[in-house]
C-alpha positions, -999 to +999 in steps of 0.1 A: +029+181+151+027+189+114+022+159+092+024+159+055+006+131+036+014+126-001-010+109-025-039+119-004-066+111-028-056+076-033-070+047-013-047+048+018-045+087+017-083+089+017-085+065+046-060+085+067-078+117+058-111+102+074-093+089+103-072+120+109-100+139+127-095+115+157-059+130+161-047+162+176-022+169+148-020+194+119-024+174+087-015+186+052-032+163+027-016+168-008-020+152-041-001+160-073-022+192-078-012+207-044+024+194-042+044+177-071+066+152-054+085+148-086+099+182-081+125+184-054+125+222-049+087+223-044+089+195-017+117+214+001+097+246+000+065+230+012+082+211+040+101+243+051+071+267+049+047+244+068+073+233+094+066+195+086+076+170+114+067+139+096+060+127+061+036+099+052+042+088+015+011+072+000+019+085-033+027+057-059+024+048-095+002+017-090-011+007-126+008-026-126+001-034-163+004+001-177+038+005-159+053-021-184+047+006-212+051+037-191+085+028-174+098+063-170+066+077-154+065+047-131+102+052-121+098+090-117+070+085-090+080+052-073+118+057-073+130+093-080+103+112-061+112+088-030+148+099-034+138+136-032+114+129+000+143+109+018+167+138+009+144+163+026+137+140+053+174+136+061+182+172+057+153+184+082+158+154+103+121+143+103+110+107+098+094+094+067+068+065+067+070+051+031+046+025+015+058-003-006+046-037-021+046-073-021+056-070-057+091-067-047+092-105-045+089-129-072+061-149-056+080-184-057+080-187-020+062-216-001+057-197+032+049-161+043+076-136+032+096-120+061+112-087+057+146-100+050+137-124+024+155-120-012+136-095-033+133-103-070+107-082-087+090-096-120+078-064-135+084-027-139+060-017-111+079-040-085+112-031-097+105+008-094+091+002-061+121-017-050+144+010-062+123+035-040+131+012-010+168+012-019+171+050-021+154+053+013+179+027+027+208+044+012+198+079+022+204+073+060+171+091+066+150+081+096+116+062+093+101+031+081+089+012+050+056-007+051+051-033+024+016-042+018-005-063-006-039-065-025-052-031-012-088-023-013-111+005+001-144+023-003-123+049-022-106+047-055-103+018-080-098-017-066-107-054-069-138-052-046-153-023-066-146-040-099-163-072-088-193-053-078-193-033-111-192-066-131-220-084-110-247-078-138-226-104-162-241-132-142-209-152-146-171-144-140-139-161-144-114-153-115-078-163-111-074-192-084-037-198-086-024-166-072-025-166-034-021-137-010-039-116+016-062-087+009-056-055+028-084-031+038-067+004+034-086+016+065-068-011+087-035+000+073-044+037+078-054+030+115-019+012+121+001+041+106-018+066+126-013+045+158+024+042+151+027+080+147+006+086+179+022+061+202+056+054+188+068+086+173+101+084+192+107+050+180+102+062+144+130+084+150+153+056+159+146+036+128+165+041+095+144+027+067+133-004+088+111-025+067+078-039+081+051-060+065+013-054+068-017-070+054-048-083+070-046-118+087-054-151+067-049-161+031-068-165-001-068-167-038-083-139-060-111-166-067-117-170-028-117-132-026-144-127-053-166-155-039-165-138-004-175-104-018-207-118-036-215-143-006-215-113+018-236-093-005-257-122-012-254-116-049-263-146-072-234-149-097-214-180-110-177-175-103-155-199-123-118-205-112-093-198-140-057-203-142-032-173-147-022-185-181-060-182-191-060-146-181-028-131-196-017-096-185+012-074-197+028-076-161+037-110-143+019-113-110+035-131-081+017-166-076+023-164-038+026-131-019+015-138+016+034-115+040+045-124+075+034-097+100+050-108+133+075-081+131+050-052+130+028-067+155+055-073+180+074-039+175+042-017+177+020-039+197-009-039+170-036-064+165-046-071+127-081-081+117-089-111+096-096-103+060-131-115+058-141-093+087-124-064+072-140-072+039-175-070+056-166-036+071-156-023+037-186-035+019-208-018+047-188+015+041-196+012+002-232+007+008-234+037+030 
């Protein structure tokens, strides 16, 4: 099987690359240098020439605040490029696994979001990601959408690495009134590869079916930061602050806990608790 992974230099793409050596498939890892997914013809040529059987789209414009001023670029990558990928997927009859986000919701829920809950993005990033989901749904292409949240990894830029970088300050203010669940990109990568390996036929039977994935449990950004420093045994004062005391160009959802029952049942997967995964990631960073 020939598998195309787009956005291969990002957090999730990098984790899939590391784990891919445990699988007997032929992986094509591309980033924008190797394959420009905003160019429909280039995608078509690549998929045809390499006889691709499955596409995993990890490519995304994820700079949430910057998206407010770079609307067109965010839309091109998160929406239009997804349309091109689903067009090819439909034409060639190959399944697509597309990654989306908790930012499609407004964060006003009081219980974990299920896949059917009403979407209402509050910023450009969430809106462009939702438009990407919608073009996939309307395309009639085969495959699944996995929404995730608060992604971190030993690769790329993320909250965990930012906290470690700021440790020398001795004191930090971190938002406590935004609640969600961190997702270790390696756990999501494992799940994706397991779905491909054990449920390829099932992938072919879905049409843009949505699933939620994050680690188990729930915390605020403040709890997340406290845990990072406690695990690393770093002496630093963390002060809980409110969202209003840390204004950002893009509005963040106050509550973005995802309900994972559907993905666990459908694909028979076990999801680790967020603190256990955080410990594993910090070990990787140290190594």
